[in-house]
gemmi code that builds the backbone of each chain (N, CA, C; Angstrom):
import gemmi

chains = {
    "A": [
        ("MET", (-12.138, 7.087, 12.024), (-12.307, 5.706, 10.900), (-11.549, 5.414, 10.120)),
        ("MET", (-10.943, 6.268, 9.631), (-10.110, 6.694, 8.526), (-8.358, 6.067, 9.086)),
        ("TYR", (-8.514, 7.468, 10.772), (-7.473, 7.230, 10.610), (-6.785, 4.994, 10.743)),
        ("PHE", (-7.829, 4.974, 11.468), (-7.725, 3.668, 11.662), (-7.063, 2.315, 10.044)),
        ("VAL", (-7.612, 2.911, 8.972), (-7.525, 2.110, 7.990), (-5.720, 2.666, 7.748)),
        ("PHE", (-5.867, 3.959, 7.864), (-4.053, 3.704, 8.251), (-3.288, 3.012, 8.838)),
        ("PHE", (-3.542, 3.417, 9.211), (-2.710, 2.242, 10.876), (-3.067, 1.086, 10.713)),
        ("LEU", (-4.248, -0.169, 10.287), (-3.448, -1.153, 9.274), (-3.090, -0.611, 8.274)),
        ("GLY", (-3.033, 0.242, 7.233), (-2.200, -0.202, 6.152), (-0.930, 0.201, 6.306)),
        ("MET", (-0.159, 0.725, 8.278), (1.209, 0.721, 8.154), (1.961, -0.290, 8.657)),
        ("PHE", (0.504, -1.713, 9.641), (1.487, -2.488, 9.851), (1.150, -3.501, 8.524)),
        ("PHE", (0.408, -3.405, 8.237), (0.975, -4.123, 6.577), (2.598, -4.110, 6.987)),
        ("VAL", (3.064, -2.443, 6.062), (4.193, -2.261, 4.731), (4.979, -2.531, 6.275)),
        ("LEU", (4.950, -2.615, 7.425), (5.668, -3.258, 9.216), (5.640, -5.080, 8.759)),
        ("GLY", (4.933, -5.438, 8.725), (4.658, -6.993, 8.247), (5.671, -7.684, 6.890)),
        ("GLY", (5.676, -6.340, 6.380), (6.349, -7.426, 4.799), (7.883, -6.636, 5.026)),
        ("LEU", (7.809, -5.605, 5.887), (9.409, -5.020, 5.961), (9.648, -6.217, 7.548)),
        ("ALA", (8.869, -7.246, 8.130), (9.286, -7.994, 8.880), (10.083, -9.431, 8.468)),
        ("VAL", (9.527, -9.481, 7.491), (9.344, -10.530, 6.407), (11.225, -10.241, 5.543)),
        ("ALA", (11.200, -9.072, 5.246), (12.515, -9.097, 4.561), (13.464, -8.878, 5.415)),
        ("SER", (13.356, -8.710, 6.594), (14.353, -9.243, 6.713), (15.041, -9.842, 8.195)),
        ("ASN", (14.496, -11.097, 8.231), (13.967, -11.011, 9.607), (15.437, -12.313, 9.419)),
        ("PRO", (15.776, -12.758, 10.254), (16.959, -13.396, 10.612), (16.716, -14.941, 10.449)),
        ("SER", (15.784, -15.662, 10.762), (15.744, -16.208, 10.374), (14.420, -17.065, 10.097)),
        ("PRO", (13.722, -17.740, 9.129), (12.897, -18.112, 9.269), (11.312, -18.671, 10.059)),
        ("TYR", (11.781, -19.184, 11.056), (10.821, -18.534, 12.280), (10.426, -17.194, 12.431)),
        ("TYR", (11.189, -16.672, 12.599), (10.985, -15.462, 13.147), (10.500, -14.732, 11.379)),
        ("GLY", (10.616, -14.838, 10.590), (10.058, -14.357, 9.300), (8.588, -14.560, 9.368)),
        ("VAL", (8.223, -15.729, 9.579), (6.846, -16.260, 9.889), (5.537, -15.499, 9.911)),
        ("VAL", (6.391, -14.642, 11.381), (5.141, -14.079, 11.924), (5.229, -12.792, 11.618)),
        ("GLY", (5.948, -12.193, 10.689), (5.994, -11.286, 10.310), (4.702, -11.557, 9.114)),
        ("LEU", (4.631, -12.559, 8.077), (3.757, -13.167, 7.692), (1.978, -13.028, 8.138)),
        ("VAL", (2.324, -13.507, 9.541), (1.316, -13.858, 9.832), (0.050, -12.548, 10.260)),
        ("LEU", (1.134, -11.302, 10.617), (0.957, -9.746, 11.198), (0.422, -9.483, 9.928)),
        ("ALA", (1.608, -9.629, 8.767), (0.742, -8.457, 7.322), (-0.973, -9.824, 7.062)),
        ("SER", (-0.424, -11.004, 7.218), (-1.630, -11.444, 6.639), (-3.346, -10.642, 7.079)),
        ("VAL", (-3.115, -10.859, 8.206), (-4.122, -10.461, 9.627), (-4.793, -9.276, 9.185)),
        ("VAL", (-3.627, -8.370, 9.147), (-3.941, -6.910, 9.027), (-4.586, -6.860, 7.681)),
        ("GLY", (-4.118, -7.328, 6.757), (-4.315, -7.290, 5.152), (-5.704, -7.847, 5.530)),
        ("CYS", (-6.394, -8.459, 5.924), (-8.139, -9.119, 6.281), (-8.499, -7.882, 6.883)),
        ("GLY", (-7.918, -7.709, 7.859), (-8.745, -5.886, 8.513), (-8.871, -5.082, 7.728)),
        ("TRP", (-8.096, -4.672, 7.104), (-8.129, -3.673, 5.371), (-8.851, -4.112, 4.878)),
        ("LEU", (-9.301, -5.142, 4.124), (-10.496, -5.425, 3.055), (-11.480, -5.344, 4.002)),
        ("LEU", (-11.942, -5.945, 5.261), (-13.141, -5.783, 5.875), (-13.534, -4.461, 6.388)),
        ("SER", (-12.625, -3.795, 6.006), (-12.975, -1.818, 6.437), (-13.079, -1.680, 5.134)),
        ("LEU", (-12.868, -1.700, 4.276), (-13.455, -1.319, 2.888), (-14.612, -1.792, 1.959)),
        ("GLY", (-15.318, -3.190, 2.940), (-16.382, -3.900, 2.855), (-16.746, -5.498, 1.785)),
        ("VAL", (-15.492, -5.436, 1.630), (-15.529, -7.162, 0.474), (-15.511, -7.949, 1.989)),
        ("SER", (-16.212, -8.200, 3.210), (-16.018, -9.148, 3.810), (-15.152, -10.833, 3.083)),
        ("PHE", (-16.134, -11.036, 2.296), (-15.738, -12.582, 1.529), (-14.837, -13.016, 1.442)),
        ("VAL", (-14.022, -11.898, 0.309), (-12.591, -12.034, 0.111), (-11.668, -11.736, 1.520)),
        ("SER", (-11.961, -11.600, 2.317), (-11.109, -10.843, 3.690), (-11.470, -12.728, 4.031)),
        ("LEU", (-12.245, -12.852, 4.787), (-12.779, -14.828, 4.890), (-11.708, -15.777, 4.183)),
        ("VAL", (-11.529, -15.270, 2.829), (-10.806, -16.377, 2.110), (-9.270, -16.406, 1.970)),
        ("LEU", (-9.224, -14.845, 2.264), (-7.921, -14.675, 2.721), (-7.072, -15.110, 4.170)),
        ("PHE", (-8.238, -15.361, 5.128), (-7.920, -15.562, 6.156), (-7.842, -17.463, 5.761)),
        ("MET", (-9.154, -17.932, 5.955), (-8.803, -19.100, 5.971), (-8.023, -20.003, 4.484)),
        ("VAL", (-8.033, -19.743, 3.733), (-6.778, -20.594, 2.420), (-5.590, -20.036, 2.709)),
        ("TYR", (-5.118, -18.482, 3.612), (-3.924, -18.552, 3.061), (-3.334, -18.886, 4.267)),
        ("LEU", (-4.028, -18.274, 5.010), (-3.653, -18.525, 7.293), (-3.795, -20.256, 7.432)),
        ("GLY", (-4.557, -20.227, 7.783), (-5.222, -21.827, 8.126), (-4.844, -22.286, 6.840)),
        ("GLY", (-4.577, -22.914, 5.171), (-3.532, -23.561, 4.522), (-2.299, -23.954, 4.460)),
        ("MET", (-2.506, -22.278, 3.626), (-0.948, -22.570, 3.047), (0.400, -22.196, 4.209)),
        ("LEU", (-0.002, -21.063, 5.262), (1.059, -20.831, 6.311), (1.286, -22.054, 7.093)),
        ("VAL", (0.075, -23.113, 7.266), (0.343, -24.122, 8.308), (0.774, -24.792, 7.054)),
        ("VAL", (1.032, -25.288, 6.059), (2.176, -26.485, 4.925), (3.199, -25.885, 5.278)),
        ("PHE", (3.281, -24.467, 5.131), (4.936, -23.674, 5.136), (5.461, -23.567, 6.567)),
        ("VAL", (4.943, -23.875, 7.773), (5.554, -23.993, 8.781), (5.574, -25.356, 9.246)),
        ("TYR", (4.972, -26.729, 8.462), (5.402, -27.562, 8.942), (7.389, -28.010, 8.105)),
        ("SER", (6.421, -27.534, 6.865), (8.070, -27.331, 6.085), (9.111, -26.946, 6.384)),
        ("VAL", (8.893, -25.766, 7.052), (9.933, -24.546, 7.126), (10.864, -25.563, 8.523)),
        ("SER", (9.905, -26.350, 9.613), (9.923, -26.879, 10.712), (10.957, -27.776, 9.937)),
        ("LEU", (10.954, -28.932, 8.817), (12.030, -29.936, 8.156), (13.115, -29.930, 8.405)),
        ("ALA", (13.098, -28.881, 7.899), (14.524, -27.533, 7.302), (15.590, -26.897, 9.164)),
        ("ALA", (15.265, -27.426, 9.899), (15.633, -27.017, 11.470), (16.563, -26.704, 11.628)),
        ("GLU", (17.119, -25.449, 12.607), (18.396, -25.250, 13.187), (18.787, -24.861, 14.349)),
        ("PRO", (19.296, -26.374, 15.033), (19.291, -25.924, 16.282), (19.481, -24.679, 17.227)),
        ("PHE", (20.560, -23.677, 16.507), (20.715, -22.292, 17.104), (19.823, -21.183, 16.224)),
        ("PRO", (18.277, -20.703, 16.274), (18.827, -19.723, 14.863), (19.013, -18.435, 15.622)),
        ("GLU", (18.938, -17.286, 14.246), (19.754, -15.887, 15.015), (18.083, -15.572, 15.168)),
        ("ALA", (18.038, -14.291, 16.081), (16.966, -13.777, 17.047), (17.234, -12.716, 15.896)),
        ("TRP", (15.995, -12.279, 16.848), (15.658, -10.885, 16.288), (16.851, -9.463, 16.110)),
        ("GLY", (17.574, -9.515, 18.402), (18.310, -8.457, 18.389), (19.147, -8.227, 17.940)),
        ("SER", (19.539, -8.557, 16.809), (21.550, -8.741, 16.176), (21.652, -6.989, 15.448)),
        ("TRP", (22.775, -7.193, 15.554), (23.147, -4.954, 14.501), (22.877, -5.659, 12.642)),
        ("GLN", (22.810, -6.756, 12.672), (22.683, -6.943, 11.338), (20.641, -6.997, 10.442)),
        ("VAL", (20.267, -7.625, 11.363), (18.945, -7.514, 11.058), (18.732, -5.904, 11.120)),
        ("LEU", (18.821, -4.955, 11.848), (18.591, -3.661, 12.704), (19.160, -2.717, 10.790)),
        ("GLY", (20.243, -3.702, 10.765), (20.674, -2.827, 9.598), (19.926, -2.802, 8.096)),
        ("TYR", (19.816, -4.612, 8.625), (19.083, -4.287, 7.029), (17.170, -3.771, 7.225)),
        ("GLY", (16.187, -3.694, 8.185), (15.545, -3.021, 8.472), (15.118, -1.591, 7.985)),
        ("VAL", (16.627, -0.914, 8.361), (16.772, 0.088, 7.795), (17.137, 0.682, 7.010)),
        ("GLY", (17.696, 0.070, 5.927), (18.563, 0.202, 4.938), (16.679, -0.031, 3.959)),
        ("PHE", (16.066, -0.702, 4.167), (14.474, -1.403, 3.636), (14.002, -0.252, 3.344)),
        ("VAL", (14.323, 0.227, 5.182), (13.055, 1.837, 4.795), (13.392, 2.635, 3.882)),
        ("LEU", (15.081, 2.841, 4.690), (15.535, 4.109, 3.416), (15.198, 4.005, 2.108)),
        ("VAL", (15.338, 2.740, 1.387), (14.977, 2.861, -0.326), (13.842, 3.040, -0.166)),
        ("VAL", (12.868, 2.378, 0.309), (10.844, 2.526, 0.542), (11.270, 4.822, 0.427)),
        ("VAL", (11.184, 5.562, 1.736), (12.092, 6.537, 1.359), (11.855, 7.047, 0.340)),
        ("MET", (12.891, 7.030, -0.109), (14.206, 7.289, -0.997), (12.993, 7.486, -2.217)),
        ("GLY", (12.496, 6.258, -2.470), (11.133, 6.110, -4.383), (10.598, 7.147, -3.631)),
        ("VAL", (9.504, 7.397, -2.542), (8.673, 8.081, -2.638), (8.894, 9.131, -2.738)),
        ("VAL", (9.874, 10.128, -2.190), (10.080, 11.385, -2.361), (10.823, 11.218, -3.072)),
        ("VAL", (11.143, 10.549, -4.398), (11.747, 11.045, -5.731), (10.954, 10.564, -6.775)),
        ("GLY", (10.065, 9.660, -6.164), (8.733, 9.576, -7.098), (7.475, 10.988, -7.128)),
        ("GLY", (7.796, 11.444, -6.115), (6.814, 12.602, -5.953), (5.681, 12.024, -5.912)),
        ("ALA", (5.476, 11.365, -4.588), (3.896, 10.581, -3.926), (3.911, 11.495, -3.189)),
        ("VAL", (4.841, 11.976, -2.285), (4.585, 12.949, -1.218), (3.659, 13.890, -1.399)),
        ("GLU", (2.798, 14.291, -2.400), (2.747, 15.326, -2.285), (0.584, 15.061, -2.532)),
        ("CYS", (0.859, 13.765, -3.104), (-0.269, 13.374, -3.788), (-0.658, 11.996, -2.400)),
        ("LEU", (-0.322, 11.743, -0.782), (-0.751, 11.426, -0.534), (-2.512, 12.123, 0.279)),
        ("LYS", (-3.149, 10.979, -0.077), (-4.843, 11.720, 0.274), (-5.139, 10.092, 1.202)),
        ("PHE", (-6.107, 10.935, 1.743), (-7.272, 9.294, 2.636), (-8.458, 9.331, 2.045)),
        ("GLU", (-8.644, 9.187, 0.934), (-9.990, 9.143, 0.851), (-9.196, 7.546, 0.012)),
        ("VAL", (-11.167, 6.560, 0.403), (-10.688, 5.490, 0.111), (-12.618, 5.151, -0.217)),
        ("MET", (-12.748, 3.843, -1.238), (-13.750, 3.899, -1.669), (-14.277, 2.652, -1.211)),
        ("THR", (-15.190, 2.560, -1.004), (-15.770, 1.228, -0.604), (-17.323, 0.463, -1.137)),
        ("VAL", (-17.190, -0.579, -0.645), (-18.314, -1.543, -1.959), (-19.923, -0.291, -1.366)),
        ("ASP", (-20.424, -0.806, -2.472), (-21.828, -0.680, -2.316), (-22.845, -1.802, -2.215)),
        ("SER", (-23.773, -2.217, -2.242), (-24.808, -3.098, -1.897), (-25.795, -2.540, -3.232)),
        ("GLY", (-26.589, -3.218, -3.462), (-26.896, -2.520, -5.220), (-28.775, -2.555, -4.828)),
        ("GLY", (-28.467, -1.708, -3.693), (-29.900, -0.157, -3.651), (-30.487, -1.671, -2.986)),
        ("VAL", (-31.945, -1.469, -3.653), (-33.104, -2.503, -2.549), (-32.655, -4.128, -2.342)),
        ("VAL", (-32.496, -4.354, -3.102), (-32.156, -5.472, -3.583), (-31.275, -6.318, -2.685)),
        ("SER", (-29.942, -5.514, -2.392), (-28.458, -5.186, -1.391), (-27.819, -6.898, -1.994)),
        ("VAL", (-27.061, -6.751, -3.089), (-26.771, -7.666, -4.023), (-25.301, -7.352, -3.182)),
        ("ARG", (-24.198, -8.172, -2.611), (-22.647, -8.418, -2.104), (-22.205, -7.788, -3.465)),
        ("THR", (-21.399, -7.185, -3.405), (-20.471, -7.130, -5.060), (-19.585, -8.001, -5.007)),
        ("ASP", (-18.876, -8.266, -4.004), (-18.148, -9.740, -3.911), (-18.442, -10.796, -4.301)),
        ("PHE", (-19.512, -11.217, -3.757), (-19.722, -12.937, -3.659), (-20.458, -12.941, -5.131)),
        ("SER", (-20.529, -12.535, -5.637), (-21.646, -12.386, -7.221), (-20.275, -12.420, -7.846)),
        ("GLY", (-19.480, -11.006, -7.697), (-18.100, -11.371, -8.896), (-17.464, -13.043, -8.316)),
        ("VAL", (-17.398, -13.649, -7.337), (-16.630, -14.932, -7.090), (-17.541, -15.849, -7.415)),
        ("ALA", (-18.634, -15.208, -7.794), (-19.843, -16.776, -8.061), (-19.664, -17.272, -9.627)),
        ("MET", (-18.582, -15.946, -10.479), (-18.612, -15.798, -11.688), (-17.719, -17.254, -12.050)),
        ("PHE", (-16.557, -17.560, -11.498), (-15.626, -18.293, -11.179), (-16.395, -19.328, -11.476)),
        ("TYR", (-17.677, -20.212, -11.019), (-18.567, -20.730, -12.391), (-19.634, -20.925, -12.860)),
        ("SER", (-19.564, -19.964, -13.368), (-19.719, -19.177, -14.830), (-19.272, -19.073, -16.263)),
        ("GLY", (-18.710, -18.202, -16.188), (-17.880, -17.540, -16.551), (-15.841, -18.051, -16.588)),
        ("GLY", (-15.777, -18.289, -15.983), (-14.425, -18.693, -16.063), (-14.672, -19.722, -15.148)),
        ("ALA", (-14.909, -21.081, -16.409), (-15.292, -21.767, -15.594), (-13.604, -22.907, -16.016)),
        ("GLY", (-13.295, -22.513, -17.537), (-12.061, -23.146, -17.875), (-10.813, -22.934, -16.721)),
        ("MET", (-10.862, -21.164, -16.265), (-9.524, -20.831, -15.467), (-9.706, -21.432, -14.329)),
        ("PHE", (-11.146, -22.284, -13.087), (-10.931, -23.112, -12.181), (-10.638, -24.615, -12.629)),
        ("LEU", (-11.455, -24.839, -13.412), (-10.511, -26.324, -13.827), (-9.028, -26.434, -13.797)),
        ("MET", (-8.505, -25.334, -14.856), (-7.148, -25.175, -15.067), (-6.270, -25.020, -13.537)),
        ("ALA", (-7.111, -24.255, -12.533), (-6.635, -24.070, -10.834), (-6.800, -25.675, -10.712)),
        ("GLY", (-7.330, -25.939, -10.831), (-8.161, -27.191, -9.919), (-6.438, -28.541, -10.688)),
        ("TRP", (-6.751, -28.599, -11.480), (-6.276, -29.858, -12.081), (-4.311, -29.047, -11.703)),
        ("GLY", (-4.462, -27.914, -11.759), (-2.977, -27.317, -11.094), (-2.785, -27.906, -9.314)),
        ("LEU", (-3.480, -27.733, -8.682), (-2.934, -28.471, -7.869), (-3.265, -29.378, -7.263)),
        ("LEU", (-4.246, -29.626, -8.256), (-3.330, -32.067, -7.790), (-2.338, -32.251, -8.630)),
        ("LEU", (-2.353, -31.889, -9.657), (-0.515, -32.018, -10.190), (0.414, -32.154, -8.578)),
        ("THR", (0.094, -30.805, -8.411), (1.605, -30.278, -7.102), (1.147, -31.172, -6.545)),
        ("LEU", (0.070, -32.111, -5.906), (0.029, -32.801, -4.557), (1.029, -33.850, -5.348)),
        ("PHE", (0.030, -34.202, -6.137), (1.562, -35.421, -7.107), (2.390, -35.384, -6.800)),
        ("VAL", (3.530, -34.373, -7.726), (4.583, -33.648, -7.880), (5.483, -34.125, -6.567)),
        ("VAL", (4.690, -32.937, -5.103), (5.201, -33.142, -3.822), (5.539, -34.482, -3.026)),
        ("LEU", (4.223, -35.052, -3.450), (4.638, -36.814, -2.387), (5.193, -37.133, -3.176)),
        ("GLU", (5.976, -37.521, -4.585), (7.050, -38.269, -4.919), (8.573, -37.593, -4.688)),
        ("VAL", (8.494, -35.789, -4.870), (9.747, -35.437, -4.693), (10.095, -36.453, -3.398)),
        ("VAL", (9.136, -35.798, -2.217), (9.349, -36.321, -0.152), (9.002, -37.654, -0.268)),
        ("ARG", (9.293, -39.070, -1.346), (9.192, -40.377, -1.029), (10.231, -40.478, -0.157)),
        ("GLY", (11.366, -39.887, 0.069), (12.382, -39.962, 0.879), (12.966, -41.562, 0.706)),
        ("LEU", (14.115, -41.988, 1.304), (14.097, -43.121, 1.879), (14.524, -44.427, 0.150)),
        ("CYS", (15.908, -42.934, -0.894), (16.450, -44.051, -1.482), (14.801, -44.096, -3.437)),
        ("ARG", (14.456, -43.769, -3.299), (13.304, -43.055, -4.583), (13.102, -41.800, -5.022)),
        ("GLY", (12.548, -40.245, -3.811), (12.748, -38.914, -3.533), (13.845, -38.545, -4.694)),
        ("ALA", (13.376, -36.932, -5.239), (14.403, -36.171, -4.555), (14.985, -35.357, -3.473)),
        ("ILE", (14.223, -35.413, -2.231), (14.809, -35.584, -1.425), (15.133, -36.924, -0.469)),
        ("ARG", (16.767, -36.883, 0.300), (16.453, -38.617, 0.278), (16.773, -38.348, 1.913)),
        ("ALA", (16.319, -36.879, 2.528), (16.871, -36.986, 3.476), (15.358, -36.733, 4.428)),
        ("VAL", (14.325, -36.663, 3.968), (13.192, -37.117, 5.298), (13.122, -38.881, 5.290)),
    ],
    "B": [
        ("MET", (-1.455, 9.689, -5.060), (-1.099, 8.467, -4.804), (-2.099, 8.414, -3.648)),
        ("SER", (-2.896, 7.901, -3.425), (-3.892, 7.514, -2.141), (-2.328, 6.770, -1.629)),
        ("LEU", (-3.564, 6.572, -0.297), (-2.086, 6.469, 1.020), (-2.157, 4.565, 1.375)),
        ("LEU", (-3.250, 4.614, 0.473), (-3.584, 2.768, 1.056), (-3.167, 2.221, -0.181)),
        ("HIS", (-3.319, 2.819, -1.304), (-2.106, 2.410, -2.675), (-0.653, 2.600, -2.750)),
        ("LEU", (-0.421, 3.518, -1.861), (1.086, 3.362, -0.889), (1.799, 2.344, -0.233)),
        ("SER", (0.591, 1.953, -0.058), (0.659, 0.844, 2.080), (1.136, -0.724, 0.912)),
        ("PHE", (0.482, -0.857, 0.169), (0.675, -2.591, -1.038), (2.191, -1.953, -1.532)),
        ("TYR", (1.732, -0.959, -2.001), (3.572, -0.882, -3.387), (4.537, -0.712, -2.629)),
        ("SER", (4.629, -0.103, -1.850), (6.109, -0.159, -0.628), (5.798, -1.631, -0.081)),
        ("THR", (4.917, -2.038, 0.271), (5.101, -4.121, 0.717), (5.457, -5.010, -0.146)),
        ("PHE", (5.658, -4.674, -1.054), (6.226, -5.355, -1.914), (7.253, -5.352, -2.939)),
        ("ALA", (7.631, -3.442, -2.511), (8.881, -2.965, -3.007), (9.496, -3.535, -1.809)),
        ("ILE", (9.511, -3.624, -0.481), (9.758, -3.900, 1.105), (10.130, -5.877, 0.660)),
        ("SER", (9.550, -6.640, -0.561), (9.532, -7.957, -0.300), (10.042, -8.063, -0.977)),
        ("SER", (10.541, -7.811, -1.855), (11.178, -7.688, -3.617), (12.631, -7.903, -3.108)),
        ("LEU", (12.831, -6.432, -1.916), (14.481, -6.212, -1.908), (14.941, -7.404, -0.802)),
        ("GLY", (13.682, -7.928, 0.151), (14.005, -9.084, 0.635), (14.181, -10.413, -0.115)),
        ("LEU", (13.982, -10.635, -1.071), (13.823, -11.474, -2.588), (15.490, -11.473, -2.505)),
        ("ALA", (15.879, -10.448, -2.725), (17.064, -10.217, -3.661), (17.963, -10.017, -2.676)),
        ("PHE", (17.888, -9.951, -1.464), (19.262, -10.033, -0.091), (18.687, -10.942, 0.773)),
        ("HIS", (18.161, -12.264, 0.265), (18.444, -12.956, 0.744), (19.739, -13.445, 1.710)),
        ("ARG", (19.376, -13.997, 3.199), (21.580, -13.906, 3.523), (21.377, -15.044, 4.445)),
        ("ALA", (20.999, -16.441, 4.998), (21.373, -17.640, 4.989), (21.010, -18.158, 4.688)),
        ("HIS", (19.115, -18.551, 4.429), (18.433, -19.677, 4.406), (17.643, -19.145, 3.161)),
        ("LEU", (18.362, -20.425, 2.525), (17.263, -20.092, 0.644), (15.357, -20.195, 1.091)),
        ("ILE", (15.108, -21.217, 2.286), (13.792, -20.472, 2.456), (13.456, -19.218, 2.728)),
        ("SER", (14.244, -18.247, 3.582), (13.715, -17.152, 3.792), (13.414, -16.149, 2.384)),
        ("ALA", (14.061, -16.675, 0.793), (13.693, -15.521, 0.203), (12.310, -16.102, -0.313)),
        ("LEU", (12.086, -17.567, -0.444), (10.864, -18.658, -0.393), (9.920, -17.468, 0.552)),
        ("LEU", (9.897, -17.533, 1.707), (8.863, -16.516, 2.458), (8.976, -15.291, 1.777)),
        ("CYS", (9.587, -14.472, 1.576), (9.463, -13.026, 0.483), (8.740, -13.285, -0.552)),
        ("LEU", (8.857, -14.756, -1.151), (7.987, -14.907, -2.342), (6.419, -14.450, -1.823)),
        ("GLU", (6.319, -15.639, -0.974), (5.175, -15.741, -0.122), (4.338, -13.704, 0.429)),
        ("SER", (5.148, -13.123, 0.466), (4.756, -11.645, 1.178), (4.902, -11.370, 0.313)),
        ("ILE", (5.323, -10.617, -0.840), (4.937, -10.498, -2.659), (3.560, -10.462, -2.868)),
        ("ILE", (3.211, -12.274, -3.010), (2.060, -12.933, -3.461), (0.934, -12.235, -2.906)),
        ("LEU", (1.438, -12.052, -1.230), (0.410, -11.535, -0.109), (-0.087, -10.598, -0.576)),
        ("SER", (0.797, -8.876, -1.234), (0.835, -8.002, -1.388), (-0.287, -7.716, -2.575)),
        ("ILE", (-0.517, -8.858, -3.704), (-0.215, -8.603, -5.184), (-1.895, -8.827, -4.443)),
        ("TYR", (-2.767, -9.653, -4.084), (-3.573, -10.280, -3.113), (-4.593, -8.967, -2.973)),
        ("ILE", (-3.666, -8.309, -1.401), (-4.302, -7.200, -1.274), (-4.871, -6.130, -2.941)),
        ("ALA", (-3.685, -6.587, -3.461), (-3.780, -4.698, -4.941), (-4.831, -5.598, -5.389)),
        ("LEU", (-5.133, -6.680, -5.847), (-5.879, -6.841, -7.008), (-7.438, -7.250, -5.827)),
        ("SER", (-7.646, -7.349, -4.341), (-9.074, -7.494, -4.149), (-9.071, -5.701, -4.023)),
        ("THR", (-8.416, -4.537, -3.883), (-8.890, -3.180, -3.984), (-9.079, -2.841, -5.852)),
        ("LEU", (-8.896, -3.570, -6.098), (-9.229, -3.309, -8.200), (-10.368, -3.865, -8.133)),
        ("PRO", (-11.579, -4.824, -7.845), (-12.643, -4.639, -7.898), (-14.286, -3.566, -6.913)),
        ("ILE", (-12.713, -2.579, -5.986), (-13.174, -1.773, -5.144), (-13.682, -0.405, -5.954)),
        ("GLU", (-12.626, -0.327, -5.708), (-12.107, 1.162, -6.835), (-12.868, 0.862, -7.654)),
        ("ASN", (-13.633, 0.382, -8.754), (-13.924, 0.230, -10.546), (-15.228, 0.430, -10.298)),
        ("GLN", (-15.862, -0.901, -9.198), (-17.195, -1.330, -9.105), (-17.137, -2.262, -10.295)),
        ("THR", (-16.728, -3.018, -10.436), (-16.390, -4.587, -11.806), (-17.147, -5.277, -10.218)),
        ("PRO", (-17.663, -5.955, -10.366), (-17.435, -7.001, -9.515), (-17.139, -8.602, -10.195)),
        ("SER", (-17.035, -9.048, -11.308), (-16.533, -9.225, -11.803), (-15.226, -10.287, -11.652)),
        ("LEU", (-14.192, -8.195, -12.009), (-12.521, -8.790, -11.645), (-12.401, -9.349, -9.374)),
        ("THR", (-13.600, -9.577, -9.237), (-13.688, -10.681, -7.669), (-12.494, -11.564, -7.383)),
        ("LEU", (-12.322, -12.632, -9.198), (-11.950, -13.288, -9.184), (-10.790, -13.610, -9.447)),
        ("MET", (-10.022, -12.597, -9.624), (-8.746, -12.709, -10.258), (-8.280, -12.923, -8.523)),
        ("PRO", (-7.671, -11.995, -7.643), (-7.698, -12.625, -7.097), (-7.987, -13.662, -5.448)),
        ("ILE", (-8.766, -14.706, -6.037), (-9.375, -15.652, -5.552), (-8.325, -16.780, -6.158)),
        ("LEU", (-8.455, -16.204, -8.059), (-7.490, -17.528, -8.434), (-6.018, -17.689, -7.897)),
        ("ILE", (-5.476, -16.901, -7.854), (-3.835, -15.923, -7.704), (-3.646, -17.104, -6.935)),
        ("LEU", (-4.809, -16.729, -4.999), (-4.327, -17.570, -4.145), (-4.475, -19.368, -4.826)),
        ("ALA", (-5.265, -19.602, -5.388), (-4.932, -20.690, -6.036), (-3.727, -21.128, -6.542)),
        ("PHE", (-3.584, -20.322, -7.586), (-1.920, -20.660, -8.301), (-0.589, -20.296, -6.804)),
        ("SER", (-0.942, -19.210, -6.579), (0.313, -19.461, -5.348), (0.191, -20.539, -3.936)),
        ("ALA", (-1.531, -21.487, -3.970), (-1.067, -22.737, -3.554), (-0.056, -23.376, -4.032)),
        ("CYS", (-0.377, -23.551, -5.107), (0.162, -24.473, -6.568), (1.597, -23.840, -5.621)),
        ("GLU", (2.212, -22.521, -5.754), (3.480, -22.504, -6.447), (4.085, -21.940, -4.371)),
        ("ALA", (3.550, -22.852, -3.410), (3.465, -22.385, -2.642), (4.209, -24.215, -2.686)),
        ("GLY", (3.187, -24.739, -2.638), (3.437, -26.585, -2.668), (4.952, -27.336, -3.115)),
    ],
}
model = gemmi.Model(1)
for chain_id, residues in chains.items():
    chain = gemmi.Chain(chain_id)
    for i, (resn, *xyz) in enumerate(residues, 1):
        res = gemmi.Residue()
        res.name, res.seqid = resn, gemmi.SeqId(i, " ")
        for name, pos in zip(("N", "CA", "C"), xyz):
            atom = gemmi.Atom()
            atom.name, atom.element = name, gemmi.Element(name[0])
            atom.pos, atom.b_iso = gemmi.Position(*pos), 0.0
            res.add_atom(atom)
        chain.add_residue(res)
    model.add_chain(chain)
structure = gemmi.Structure()
structure.add_model(model)
structure.setup_entities()
């Protein structure tokens, strides 16, 4: 089972590598989807299922869909694909940088497999991530209101920016 | 360093390099920014697990809300 979590971690790094060395944004989003699906599985294996499902719904279902729509607005007729030497060079270069960092930083002999998971609270079985996020409504009410206000503001800003047709900042829409 | 800590730390490093070296399209830099935020989310979610403090769980949710603002 711990090898499964180890492979989830490796696929997370591979997804990040696919995003960083992408040939065009269409293929970079594939790496982002892989990284978030695998990250969701990783959080599930550690025990915090609520936070991982929030990642799935809000990140994949909300933000990435909006991102893909905006990427499709900046369309290219002939995007560059994965099989070019430049992309391979970028990928190998990034992996080399990280490996050199690990070797020089001395993290090689400290690589352990141990992972801590979340507990339930004895007989009462309280999930820690549920009760943690519920503090958003009690102690973190100020930040909650600020985040909601920021999201509402962003909505109106984007609405005005892409108004187009001789009134917005982006006129080509 | 534990292996899982190394995973999100190296994802953060690789995505930062991708942000610095984006080649053709500006939107690929924004994609690397999204990947940075994803690795920060995973790191902040493993923090309450390892320290057994549930109240730190609201930090990744807040990061998700602000990264939605930034993506918009």
